[in-house]
MIVO-754042 format. One record per residue (C-alpha): residue in one letter; z, x, y. Coordinates in steps of 0.5 Angstrom, whole numbers, plus 2048, in hexadecimal, padded with zeros to 3 digits. Each point is the difference from the previous one (the first is absolute). Last residue first. Example, Ala and Ser with C-alpha at 12.3 -4.5 7.8 and 13.67 -1.06 7.14 Angstrom:
S80E81B7FE/A8027FE7F9/
***
This chain:
X8C27A08B8/X7FD7F9801/X7FA803803/X7FE8047F8/X8017F97FD/X7FB7FD803/X7FC805800/X8018007F9/X7FF7F87FF/X7F9801805/X7FD8047FB/X8027FD7FA/X7FD7F9803/X7FA805801/X8008027F9/X8007F97FE/X7FA7FD803/X7FC8077FF/X8027FE7F8/X7FD7F9801/X7FA802804/X7FF8057FA/X8007FA7FA/X7FC7FB805/X7FA805801/X7FE802806/X8008087FF/X7FF8007F8/X7FA803800/X7FC7FA7FD/X7FE7FE7F9/X7FC7FB7FC/X8018007F9/X8027F9800/X7FB7FE804/X7FB8047FC/X8027FD7F9/X8017F9802/X7F9801803/X7FE8037F9/X8027FB7FC/X7FD7FA804/X7FA8037FF/X7FB803804/X804806803/X7FC805806/X7FA800803/X7FF8077FF/X7FC803806/X7F98027FF/X7FD8067FB/X7FD804805/X805805801/X8028007F9/X7F98007FE/X7FB7FA7FD/X7FD7FF7FA/X8077FB7FE/X8018047FB/X801807805/X7FB803802/X7FF808801/X7FF801808/X7F9802803/X8007FB805/X7F97FE802/X7FD802807/X8017FB806/X804805803/X8067FB800/X7FF8007F9/X7FC7FB7FC/X8027FF7F9/X7FD8047FA/X8078007FC/X7FE8057FB/X8007FF7F9/X8028067FB/X7FC8067FF/X803805804/X8077FF7FE/X7FD8017F8/X7FC806803/X807803802/X8037FF7FA/X7FE8057FB/X7FF805805/X8077FF803/X8028017F9/X7FE807800/X7FA8007FA/X8028047F9/X7FD8067FE/X7FF8017F8/
***
């Protein structure tokens, strides 16, 4: 018996999914597939962030920065400058 390729089976399922339907800048309806909230990834709106105290605390702890101005970096650079100044003084004395 002849078996259809996988894409022939799954493509009609993908085409049958719900569509976003939001109005685009051209005035036509958006044809992207919708997520659970009924809109696509482009028209779903921004996340409003965590609501619970646990969620807020988790976000606060997880917040990361590039580190250029972190306290640890500033302490390290202060130590590097002090070592560099000491090395320069030793070179000048000899």
